[in-house]
C-alpha distance (Angstrom), angle and dihedral (degrees) to the residues before:
residue distance angle dihedral
X1 . . .
X2 3.70 . .
X3 3.83 119.1 .
X4 3.65 108.3 -110.6
X5 3.79 126.2 -158.4
X6 3.79 126.0 -137.4
X7 3.75 110.1 -168.6
X8 3.81 115.3 -165.3
X9 3.80 115.1 -147.4
X10 3.81 113.9 -156.6
X11 3.82 105.6 -141.5
X12 3.92 104.9 152.6
X13 3.71 136.4 2.5
X14 3.99 116.1 -118.7
X15 3.65 98.4 -126.9
X16 3.74 131.1 144.9
X17 3.86 121.0 -120.9
X18 3.69 131.2 -161.2
X19 3.77 136.5 -175.3
X20 3.72 91.8 -112.3
X21 3.79 89.3 58.2
X22 3.73 95.8 -112.2
X23 3.84 119.0 132.4
X24 3.75 130.3 -149.0
X25 3.79 127.4 -154.1
X26 3.77 132.7 -132.2
X27 3.79 115.9 -128.7
X28 3.67 122.9 -135.2
X29 3.75 127.9 -109.5
X30 3.71 132.4 -176.5
X31 3.70 111.6 -116.8
X32 3.75 120.0 -140.9
X33 3.72 109.9 -93.1
X34 3.84 115.2 -125.4
X35 3.81 122.4 -125.6
X36 3.83 102.2 -113.5
X37 3.90 90.5 -164.4
X38 3.72 103.9 100.1
X39 3.87 137.2 142.9
X40 3.79 116.0 -91.2
X41 3.69 114.3 -91.4
X42 3.75 115.0 -107.4
X43 3.77 91.1 -135.7
X44 3.88 95.1 53.3
X45 3.72 113.8 121.8
X46 3.80 116.9 -122.3
X47 3.79 123.1 -132.9
X48 3.74 134.4 -167.7
X49 3.87 125.7 48.2
X50 3.77 131.9 -6.0
X51 3.81 118.9 -116.0
X52 3.76 93.5 -100.8
X53 3.84 90.8 59.6
X54 3.71 95.2 -105.2
X55 3.83 124.9 126.0
X56 3.76 114.5 -89.8
X57 3.76 109.3 -116.2
X58 3.79 115.6 -118.9
X59 3.96 111.8 -112.4
X60 3.69 118.5 -117.5
X61 3.80 110.1 -82.7
X62 3.81 95.4 8.8
X63 3.84 117.4 143.0
X64 3.81 114.6 -106.5
X65 3.82 89.9 -140.9
X66 3.85 94.9 44.1
X67 3.58 96.9 -126.0
X68 3.85 136.9 156.4
X69 3.84 128.7 -167.7
X70 3.67 117.7 -160.8
X71 3.85 136.3 -173.9
X72 3.88 113.4 -156.0
X73 3.75 142.8 165.9
X74 3.68 93.6 -160.9
X75 3.81 125.6 118.1
X76 3.83 117.7 -78.0
X77 3.90 90.0 -123.4
X78 3.73 93.2 54.9
X79 3.88 93.5 44.5
X80 3.77 91.3 48.4
X81 3.83 96.6 48.9
X82 3.73 98.8 42.6
X83 3.77 98.5 41.0
X84 3.78 88.4 50.9
X85 3.81 88.2 56.4
X86 3.90 89.9 46.4
X87 3.79 92.0 53.2
X88 3.80 92.7 47.2
X89 3.90 92.4 46.6
X90 3.87 98.1 43.6
X91 3.96 107.7 19.6
X92 3.77 86.5 -129.1
X93 3.90 114.6 139.1
X94 3.87 105.0 -127.7
X95 3.79 118.7 -163.2
X96 3.74 119.3 -175.7
X97 3.78 132.8 -161.7
X98 3.86 111.2 -155.1
X99 3.77 115.1 -140.8
X100 3.89 141.6 132.6
X101 3.78 118.7 -82.1
X102 3.85 91.9 -111.8
X103 3.71 93.0 52.5
X104 3.72 94.4 46.7
X105 3.78 91.2 51.7
X106 3.78 89.3 52.1
X107 3.63 91.9 50.0
X108 3.75 94.9 46.6
X109 3.92 87.0 51.4
X110 3.73 92.6 50.1
X111 3.86 92.7 48.3
X112 3.87 93.7 44.6
X113 3.91 92.4 116.6
X114 3.81 91.1 48.8
X115 3.90 111.1 18.4
X116 3.67 113.2 -153.6
X117 3.82 98.5 -172.0
X118 3.74 135.7 47.3
X119 3.81 106.7 -152.7
X120 3.81 137.5 35.4
X121 3.77 98.3 -155.4
X122 3.94 110.0 -158.8
X123 3.69 130.8 -1.3
X124 3.79 124.4 134.6
X125 3.87 119.8 -96.1
X126 3.78 88.4 -119.5
X127 3.91 92.6 54.3
X128 3.82 95.5 43.9
X129 3.81 102.2 37.3
X130 3.83 95.5 83.7
X131 3.87 88.4 56.7
X132 3.80 95.7 41.9
X133 3.85 91.9 121.5
X134 3.77 88.3 76.4
X135 3.75 93.9 64.3
X136 3.80 133.6 77.1
X137 3.81 129.5 -117.7
X138 3.82 113.7 -104.0
X139 3.77 135.1 144.8
X140 3.71 120.1 -162.8
X141 3.82 123.1 -132.0
X142 3.87 86.4 -126.7
X143 3.74 93.2 66.8
X144 3.88 93.1 98.8
X145 3.86 87.4 66.0
X146 3.85 94.1 56.6
X147 3.81 128.1 98.4
X148 3.83 106.5 -101.4
X149 3.74 92.9 -113.3
X150 3.80 92.6 59.4
X151 3.71 99.1 50.6
X152 3.77 123.4 122.2
X153 3.74 99.0 -106.0
X154 3.81 94.0 153.7
X155 3.79 92.4 57.3
X156 3.74 100.4 -128.1
X157 3.86 103.4 47.6
X158 3.73 109.0 85.2
X159 3.83 115.8 -174.4
X160 3.89 116.0 -146.4
X161 3.85 98.5 177.2
X162 3.84 142.5 -13.3
X163 3.79 124.5 -111.6
X164 3.84 114.4 -160.6
X165 3.93 117.6 -160.3
X166 3.84 111.5 -115.5
X167 3.76 140.4 171.9
X168 3.94 112.9 -112.8
X169 3.70 112.9 -149.8
X170 3.85 129.4 -162.4
X171 3.71 104.4 -136.0
X172 3.79 94.0 -161.3
X173 3.81 90.9 57.5
X174 3.75 108.5 34.2
X175 3.87 96.1 73.7
X176 3.86 109.4 172.9
X177 3.79 96.4 -19.8
X178 3.93 106.1 124.4
X179 3.79 114.1 -134.3
X180 3.81 115.4 -176.3
X181 3.77 101.3 132.2
X182 3.73 149.5 -13.3
X183 3.84 93.6 -66.0
X184 3.76 90.5 63.1
X185 3.82 90.8 60.1
X186 3.82 88.5 72.2
X187 3.71 91.4 70.3
X188 3.77 106.3 125.1
X189 3.83 90.5 -134.7
X190 3.78 88.0 70.1
X191 3.73 98.7 54.0
X192 3.80 107.9 132.6
X193 3.74 93.1 5.0
X194 3.79 98.1 89.2
X195 3.76 120.1 99.5
X196 3.72 116.2 -143.2
X197 3.79 131.6 156.5
X198 3.76 128.9 -139.9
X199 3.79 103.8 -87.3
X200 3.81 89.0 -142.2
X201 3.70 91.1 63.1
X202 3.75 102.3 31.5
X203 3.91 124.8 58.1
X204 3.93 88.2 -159.2
X205 3.79 92.6 57.2
X206 3.75 92.5 43.6
X207 3.86 89.9 52.6
X208 3.69 88.6 48.5
X209 3.71 91.4 52.7
X210 3.85 88.5 53.2
X211 3.68 89.5 47.2
X212 3.75 91.6 51.3
X213 3.72 93.8 47.9
X214 3.87 91.9 51.2
X215 3.81 99.2 38.4
X216 3.84 96.0 44.0
X217 3.74 92.8 35.7
X218 3.78 93.8 59.8
X219 3.87 89.4 -114.9
X220 3.78 91.9 -45.6
X221 3.93 111.4 100.2
X222 3.74 92.5 -158.9
X223 3.76 90.0 64.6
X224 3.74 94.0 52.3
X225 3.72 100.0 70.7
X226 3.80 95.9 86.3
X227 3.78 87.6 62.9
X228 3.84 92.9 45.1
X229 3.77 90.0 55.0
X230 3.88 92.1 50.8
X231 3.83 89.2 47.2
X232 3.84 93.0 50.0
X233 3.83 88.6 52.2
X234 3.89 85.7 57.2
X235 3.85 91.3 58.1
X236 3.81 88.3 65.2
X237 3.85 91.4 -139.6
X238 3.78 95.5 -53.0
X239 3.96 123.9 129.2
X240 3.77 120.6 172.7
X241 3.79 119.2 -139.3
X242 3.74 102.1 -124.9
X243 3.82 147.4 3.2
X244 3.77 97.8 -96.5
X245 3.87 89.6 55.1
X246 3.82 87.9 62.3
X247 3.77 103.1 51.6
X248 3.81 92.4 34.8
X249 3.83 88.8 49.3
X250 3.76 91.9 52.5
X251 3.84 95.4 42.7
X252 3.96 91.0 50.2
X253 3.76 91.6 49.6
X254 3.78 98.0 -110.9
X255 3.90 90.1 121.5
X256 3.69 130.9 26.1
X257 3.86 96.9 -142.2
X258 3.73 133.0 11.2
X259 3.90 137.1 -172.5
X260 3.77 113.4 -128.7
X261 3.75 143.4 126.5
X262 3.85 121.6 -67.8
X263 3.81 92.5 -105.7
X264 3.94 93.4 58.8
X265 3.78 89.4 56.2
X266 3.74 100.8 33.5
X267 3.81 94.8 56.1
X268 3.87 89.5 60.0
X269 3.83 92.1 44.3
X270 3.88 89.1 51.9
X271 3.79 88.5 47.6
X272 3.75 92.2 57.0
X273 3.97 94.8 -112.2
X274 3.78 120.6 153.5
X275 3.73 96.2 -96.6
X276 3.85 138.7 102.9
X277 3.77 134.3 -158.0
X278 3.72 119.7 -124.5
X279 3.79 122.7 -162.6
X280 3.80 106.4 -153.6
X281 3.74 114.9 -107.6
X282 3.77 92.0 -142.8
X283 3.82 89.7 62.5
X284 3.77 143.2 -71.4
X285 3.84 127.8 -125.6
X286 3.89 112.6 -146.4
X287 3.82 102.4 -150.2
X288 3.73 117.6 -159.4
X289 3.86 112.5 -122.9
X290 3.83 113.3 -149.9
X291 3.84 145.1 -148.5
X292 3.79 111.0 -147.8
X293 3.76 131.6 -164.5
X294 3.82 109.6 -141.9
X295 3.75 115.8 -123.5
X296 3.80 112.6 -105.9
X297 3.88 93.3 7.1
X298 3.80 117.5 168.4
X299 3.75 95.7 -123.1
X300 3.81 105.1 38.6
X301 3.84 95.2 149.9
X302 3.83 90.4 56.8
X303 3.81 90.8 44.0
X304 3.77 89.3 56.4
X305 3.86 89.3 49.7
X306 3.82 89.6 52.2
X307 3.77 92.8 52.8
X308 3.78 92.8 48.6
X309 3.83 90.1 46.7
X310 3.84 95.2 48.6
X311 3.82 92.6 49.9
X312 3.88 95.4 46.6
X313 3.79 120.4 113.5
X314 3.74 98.6 -112.7
X315 3.80 94.2 49.4
X316 3.81 92.4 43.8
X317 3.78 88.9 54.2
X318 3.86 91.5 49.3
X319 3.83 93.8 46.6
X320 3.85 91.8 44.8
X321 3.82 95.3 49.2
X322 3.85 100.8 36.2
X323 3.73 105.5 25.5
X324 3.75 97.9 36.7
X325 3.82 93.6 -129.1
X326 3.79 109.6 141.5
X327 3.75 114.5 -121.5
X328 3.76 124.4 -124.8
X329 3.82 93.5 -153.3
X330 3.87 119.3 104.6
X331 3.79 91.1 -143.2
X332 3.83 95.1 60.1
X333 3.84 122.4 74.9
X334 3.81 123.1 -138.6
X335 3.86 114.7 -95.4
X336 3.76 125.9 -97.8
X337 3.83 91.5 -101.7
X338 3.77 92.8 54.2
X339 3.72 133.2 75.4
X340 3.80 118.0 -123.3
X341 3.76 111.2 -100.7
X342 3.82 92.7 -123.1
X343 3.82 89.8 62.4
X344 3.87 90.7 57.4
X345 3.79 127.9 79.5
X346 3.89 98.8 -121.9
X347 3.81 122.4 -161.7
X348 3.69 132.8 -175.4
X349 3.70 136.1 -136.3
X350 3.76 129.6 -160.4
X351 3.82 99.9 -102.1
X352 3.83 92.2 -163.3
X353 3.84 92.1 49.0
X354 3.77 90.2 46.7
X355 3.74 93.1 52.4
X356 3.79 92.5 47.7
X357 3.89 92.2 51.0
X358 3.79 96.6 40.9
X359 3.84 97.6 104.2
X360 3.89 91.4 41.7
X361 3.73 92.9 50.7
X362 3.78 94.0 47.7
X363 3.83 90.3 50.4
X364 3.81 90.2 51.2
X365 3.79 91.9 47.5
X366 3.86 90.1 48.9
X367 3.80 90.5 53.9
X368 3.72 90.0 60.9
X369 3.83 87.4 63.4
X370 3.81 95.8 43.0
X371 3.86 109.1 120.3
X372 3.78 89.3 -142.7
X373 3.75 91.7 56.0
X374 3.78 91.5 47.1
X375 3.78 93.1 44.3
X376 3.77 96.2 -164.6
X377 3.77 149.0 -41.9
X378 3.71 126.7 -89.3
X379 3.80 127.6 -112.7
X380 3.84 113.0 -147.1
X381 3.69 135.5 -167.9
X382 3.90 94.1 63.2
X383 3.84 136.5 101.2
X384 3.83 94.2 -101.9
X385 3.66 136.9 26.9
X386 3.84 113.8 -92.0
X387 3.82 121.8 -170.8
X388 3.92 114.9 -157.0
X389 3.86 108.2 -149.6
X390 3.78 126.9 -172.1
X391 3.73 115.6 -89.6
X392 3.64 93.7 -119.7
X393 3.86 93.3 51.7
X394 3.76 115.4 144.2
X395 3.89 128.4 -150.8
X396 3.87 92.9 -79.8
X397 3.84 90.2 54.1
X398 3.77 93.6 45.8
X399 3.83 90.2 50.2
X400 3.70 90.9 51.6
X401 3.64 92.4 46.7
X402 3.81 90.3 56.0
X403 3.78 87.6 49.8
X404 3.72 88.9 55.2
X405 3.76 92.2 50.7
X406 3.86 92.0 50.8
X407 3.89 90.6 48.1
X408 3.79 91.1 52.4
X409 3.79 92.4 48.4
X410 3.77 92.2 50.5
X411 3.78 92.4 46.8
X412 3.85 92.9 64.0
X413 3.81 88.6 -134.7
X414 3.75 94.3 136.7
X415 3.76 91.9 53.8
X416 3.85 88.1 47.6
X417 3.79 90.0 54.3
X418 3.74 93.6 47.4
X419 3.86 90.2 51.9
X420 3.82 92.3 48.5
X421 3.78 90.8 50.1
X422 3.67 90.4 49.2
X423 3.75 91.8 56.8
X424 3.85 86.4 53.3
X425 3.81 96.2 53.0
X426 3.75 114.8 114.2
X427 3.79 119.2 -118.8
X428 3.79 104.6 -122.8
X429 3.89 95.9 -169.8
């Protein structure tokens, strides 16, 4: 087997941020290692000599050095195990640069006149669709085996799996708190205990935002923002820097629940960790995840072989059962750590509309964490409401801090706190 290189690209730190300027850290967790011993894929291209002893002719456009360059946001364990199989099956030397989807798209755009990679491996259709002009048309021969909703109708956006949004729950911490869907996340006992990444930096969080808007808006995303505002208040000012910080944070016990993709939770369920996967009762969007050939790439023939190999039945079974990535093939069953799709309330969004509104929705979400919009945080345990604002607050923040003080006064919360404290006072007689 050829030695394959995985080159990590450090693009952003996975840190938590808060309005108060404090940061949280995500713990580490050992992901379940995948078994790299799997049958050869039926779509793998053979190399070497023909059966009659003659030299095999090089296909048109094939690279003389049999190389493949990949950009990918997938986990290192998945990249390592699956590309080792690909090299063994095809003889093609695969090199992967690990980076987030957003960073990969920026890089592909910058390199458009002289592409340096052949494949973007992973990135939801909703995330990539706005940049589809940078990818080449190709339809795999495996397309007939796909569920209709995951077929490449665009011509250049091949799905290789589907990744539903889920709620990941730490079973050691949740206690008696019921978690069946989004509505349950508004339980006051969960405030500050929910792991959620910045949707501008995390595709899993952005897809969860979309899922929220459609599920809690009754199919109309415009009607879902009231829930999103309430949910953001439950985060207590904390946003994590990336998807991995969410599922690791829940698995390590830093957070009670987290919002992530199915794979992030299922990998820990499969490893026997104290977590469970919850498919939201309000509805779950199953988003197609894609593998994309970069337009004008240096190794186009090898890129096509990779797409065919990745979507073949043998590889889909391996990926589904060991990497916890749900297959899009009709002839492959869901893995043991996954609930069958027919037992989940599946809802749909309008992918085109989602892509068109992505920037708008991210801006609207960002405003919910704008310190000027929040104004400040309340201090309790005193006779009158006091709102502590940031030292650099402008007139907008000051106005909203006043509004908060008025709201707390009208709510009667101070009187309620006084009453409760009074009940706790020791009788000195």
